[in-house]
C-alpha positions in Angstrom: -17.3 1.5 18.5 -16.8 -1.5 20.8 -19.5 -3.4 18.8 -17.6 -2.6 15.6 -14.3 -3.8 17.0 -15.9 -7.0 18.3 -17.5 -7.7 14.9 -14.2 -6.9 13.2 -12.2 -9.3 15.3 -14.8 -12.1 15.0 -14.7 -11.8 11.2 -10.9 -11.7 11.1 -10.7 -14.8 13.3 -13.2 -16.6 11.1 -11.1 -15.8 8.1 -8.0 -17.1 9.9 -9.9 -20.3 10.9 -11.1 -20.9 7.3 -7.9 -20.0 5.3 -5.1 -21.3 7.6 -4.2 -24.1 10.0 -3.6 -21.6 12.8 -5.8 -23.0 15.6 -9.0 -21.0 16.5 -10.6 -23.6 18.7 -12.5 -24.2 22.0 -14.1 -21.2 23.7 -12.5 -18.8 21.2 -14.2 -20.7 18.3 -17.4 -20.6 20.2 -17.2 -16.9 20.7 -16.3 -16.3 17.0 -19.3 -18.4 15.8 -20.2 -19.3 12.3 -22.8 -18.6 9.6 -22.7 -18.3 5.8 -23.4 -14.6 6.3 -20.4 -14.2 8.6 -18.2 -16.2 6.3 -19.1 -13.9 3.4 -18.3 -10.9 5.5 -15.0 -12.4 6.6 -13.7 -12.8 3.1 -12.7 -9.1 3.2 -10.1 -10.1 5.7 -8.4 -12.5 3.4 -5.5 -10.0 2.8 -5.4 -9.5 6.6 -4.7 -13.2 6.9 -1.8 -12.5 4.5 -0.5 -10.0 7.1 -0.2 -12.8 9.7 1.0 -15.6 7.4 3.4 -13.3 5.5 4.6 -11.6 8.7 5.4 -15.0 10.3 7.2 -16.3 7.2 9.1 -13.1 6.7 10.2 -13.1 10.4 11.3 -16.7 10.2 13.2 -16.1 7.0 14.9 -13.1 8.6 16.0 -15.1 11.6 17.4 -17.8 9.4 19.4 -15.3 7.3 20.7 -13.8 10.5 21.8 -17.1 11.9 23.2 -18.7 8.7 26.7 -18.0 7.3 26.9 -15.0 5.0 26.7 -15.7 1.3 26.8 -19.1 -0.3 23.6 -21.1 -0.2 22.2 -19.3 2.8 19.5 -17.4 0.8 18.4 -20.7 -0.8 18.2 -22.5 2.5 16.2 -19.6 4.0 13.9 -19.6 1.0 13.2 -23.3 1.2 12.5 -23.3 4.9 10.4 -20.1 4.7 8.3 -21.6 1.9 7.8 -24.8 4.0 6.5 -22.7 6.9 4.1 -20.9 4.6 2.7 -24.2 3.3 2.5 -25.5 6.9 0.5 -22.4 8.1 -2.0 -22.6 5.3 -2.2 -26.4 5.0 -1.3 -26.1 1.3 -4.8 -24.7 0.8 -3.9 -22.6 -2.2 -1.4 -25.0 -3.7 -4.2 -27.6 -3.7 -6.4 -25.1 -5.7 -3.6 -24.6 -8.2 -3.2 -28.4 -8.7 -6.9 -28.9 -9.2 -7.1 -26.1 -11.7 -4.1 -27.4 -13.6 -5.6 -30.9 -13.7 -9.0 -29.7 -14.8 -8.1 -27.2 -17.4 -5.0 -29.1 -18.6 -6.8 -32.4 -18.7 -9.8 -31.5 -20.8 -11.0 -28.9 -23.2 -14.6 -29.6 -22.4 -16.0 -27.2 -19.7 -18.2 -29.7 -17.9 -15.5 -32.4 -17.9 -12.9 -29.9 -16.6 -15.2 -29.0 -13.7 -15.7 -32.7 -12.8 -11.9 -33.2 -12.9 -11.4 -30.2 -10.6 -13.8 -31.6 -8.1 -11.8 -34.9 -7.9 -9.5 -34.9 -4.8 -6.8 -37.0 -6.6 -3.9 -35.1 -8.1 -3.0 -35.9 -11.7 0.1 -35.2 -13.8 -0.9 -31.6 -14.7 -1.5 -30.8 -11.1 1.7 -32.3 -9.8 3.8 -30.6 -12.4 2.1 -27.2 -11.7 2.7 -27.4 -8.0 6.3 -28.5 -8.4 7.1 -25.7 -10.9 5.3 -23.2 -8.6 7.4 -24.2 -5.6 10.6 -24.2 -7.6 9.8 -20.7 -9.0 8.9 -19.4 -5.6 12.1 -20.8 -3.9 14.4 -19.6 -6.7 12.9 -16.1 -6.8 13.1 -15.8 -3.0 16.7 -17.0 -3.0 17.5 -14.4 -5.6 15.9 -11.6 -3.6 17.6 -12.9 -0.4 20.9 -12.7 -2.1 20.3 -9.0 -2.7 19.3 -8.2 0.9 17.4 -9.8 3.8 15.3 -6.6 3.8 14.3 -7.1 0.2 13.2 -10.7 0.6 11.4 -10.1 3.9 9.5 -7.1 2.5 8.7 -9.1 -0.6 7.3 -12.0 1.5 5.1 -9.8 3.6 3.7 -7.8 0.7 3.3 -10.7 -1.7 1.2 -12.6 0.8 -1.1 -9.6 1.3 -1.4 -8.5 -2.3 -1.9 -11.9 -3.7 -4.8 -12.5 -1.3 -6.5 -9.3 -2.6 -6.7 -10.2 -6.3 -8.9 -13.4 -5.9 -11.7 -11.2 -4.3 -12.0 -9.4 -7.6 -12.8 -12.8 -9.3 -15.7 -13.1 -6.8 -16.9 -9.6 -7.7 -16.4 -9.8 -11.5 -17.4 -13.4 -12.3 -20.2 -15.8 -11.6 -19.5 -18.9 -9.4 -19.9 -22.0 -11.6 -21.9 -24.6 -10.6 -22.8 -27.9 -9.2 -20.4 -29.9 -11.4 -17.3 -28.4 -10.0 -18.0 -26.6 -6.8 -21.5 -27.2 -5.7 -23.7 -26.7 -2.7 -21.5 -28.9 -0.5 -18.3 -27.0 -1.2 -16.7 -25.0 1.6 -16.1 -22.1 -0.8 -19.7 -21.8 -1.9 -20.8 -19.3 0.8 -17.8 -17.2 -0.2 -18.7 -17.2 -3.8 -22.3 -16.2 -3.5 -21.5 -12.5 -3.3 -19.0 -10.0 -2.0 -20.1 -6.7 -0.7 -18.6 -3.3 -1.4 -17.7 -3.1 2.3 -15.8 -6.3 2.1 -13.8 -5.2 -0.9 -13.1 -1.9 0.8 -11.8 -3.8 3.9 -9.6 -5.9 1.6 -8.1 -2.9 -0.1 -7.5 -1.2 3.2 -5.5 -4.2 4.4 -3.5 -4.1 1.2 -2.8 -0.3 1.2 -1.8 -0.4 4.9 0.7 -3.2 4.1 2.2 -1.2 1.3 2.4 2.0 3.5 4.0 0.1 6.3 6.8 -1.3 4.2 7.5 2.0 2.5 7.4 3.9 5.9 9.5 1.3 7.7 12.2 1.1 5.1 12.4 4.8 4.8 12.4 5.6 8.5 15.0 2.9 9.3 17.1 3.9 6.3 17.1 0.3 5.1 16.2 1.0 1.5 18.0 -1.8 -0.3 16.3 -1.3 -3.7 17.9 1.6 -5.3 19.1 4.7 -3.5 15.9 6.6 -2.6 12.2 6.2 -1.6 11.3 6.9 -5.2 13.3 3.9 -6.3 11.5 1.8 -3.7 8.1 3.0 -4.9 9.1 2.2 -8.5 10.2 -1.3 -7.6 6.9 -1.9 -5.7 4.9 -0.5 -8.6 6.6 -3.0 -10.9 5.8 -5.8 -8.6 2.2 -4.7 -8.3 1.9 -4.4 -12.0 3.3 -7.9 -12.6 0.8 -9.2 -10.0 -2.0 -7.3 -11.7 -1.1 -8.7 -15.1 -1.1 -12.2 -13.7 -4.6 -11.6 -12.3 -5.9 -10.4 -15.6 -4.4 -13.4 -17.4 -6.1 -15.8 -14.9 -9.4 -13.9 -15.1 -9.4 -14.2 -18.9 -8.4 -17.9 -18.8 -11.2 -18.7 -16.4 -13.7 -16.7 -18.4 -12.8 -18.3 -21.6 -12.6 -21.9 -20.3 -15.2 -21.9 -17.5 -17.3 -18.8 -17.9 -16.9 -18.3 -14.2 -14.8 -19.5 -11.3 -14.7 -22.1 -8.6 -13.0 -22.2 -5.2 -10.0 -23.8 -6.7 -9.7 -20.9 -9.1 -9.3 -18.5 -6.1 -6.4 -20.6 -4.7 -4.7 -20.8 -8.1 -5.0 -17.1 -8.6 -3.4 -16.4 -5.2 -0.5 -18.6 -6.1 0.1 -17.2 -9.6 -0.2 -13.5 -8.3 2.2 -14.2 -5.5 4.8 -15.6 -7.9 4.3 -12.7 -10.3 4.9 -10.2 -7.4 8.3 -11.8 -6.7 9.2 -11.9 -10.4 8.2 -8.3 -10.9 10.3 -7.2 -7.9 13.3 -9.3 -9.1 13.1 -7.7 -12.6 13.0 -4.2 -11.0 16.4 -4.8 -9.2 
C-alpha cells in the first residue's frame, strides 16, 4: 500500500510539473524523477491537475466576490482576475495549443503544411483571434454565472477544469499521434502520445467522477443549491454542462480526424480549452 501511494504521488507531482508552472523543484523534483514511462503513466492525473488549478481559481474567485461590492461589475472583475490566475498557473500552456491549432488548420487546407505551421512558435492572425475570442467567451460566461451566484461560478470553475482535462485523454486513446512534421521526436508531448493505458484512463475517470460527486455532495449537504430548487435540478444542470463538453470533444475529434488524420500535442491543449468553454456554456444555458 505504501509503495502504491508513493508511486501515485510521484506520478501526480510529475503531471503537476509538466502541465503547470507550480514549482516542483530541488530535492522534491529529484525524488519524483523522470522517464518517458513515468510521463505516460502520469497523464492519467491530468484531471487531478485540474483539481488543484480549478480549486485555486475557484477559491480566488470566491474571495474576490466576497470582498467586492455586491452586484454591478463585481462578477466581471472576479471573472477577469480568476481567468488571469488560471493562465498564470498553467503558463498559458493550453491557450498556446489553441493558438497553434487555429493557425495551422486555419492557415492551410493542406495537411502537411498545417502541421508545419502548428510547429512554428510564432502566433499568426488565426491564433491571436482564437485566443482573444476564447478569453472573451470565458470571461463573459464566468461573469454571467457569477451574477447568478458565487456558488454556481465556483462550482463551474472547479468542475470545468477537471472535466476539460479528461476529454483530451480520449484523443490519445482513439487517434494516432501525427508525425514528425508537426510534433516529432523532439516534442515534449511525444512521450504522452505514444500510448495511454487502460489504468491511466481509469485514474482520469476516477478524478473526474470524484470531482462531480464532491460538488453534488457539498452543495446538497450545505444547502447551497443555487441551480434550481432540488438536487435533481443540480444534476440536470451538470448533465447539460457535461453533454455540452462532450459535444465539443466530439466536434474537435472529428475536425482533427478529417484534417490531420490524428492529433498533435497542440490538439490536446485546444481540446481542453474548447471543452472548458463548452462546459460553462452548457451550465449557463441550463439556468
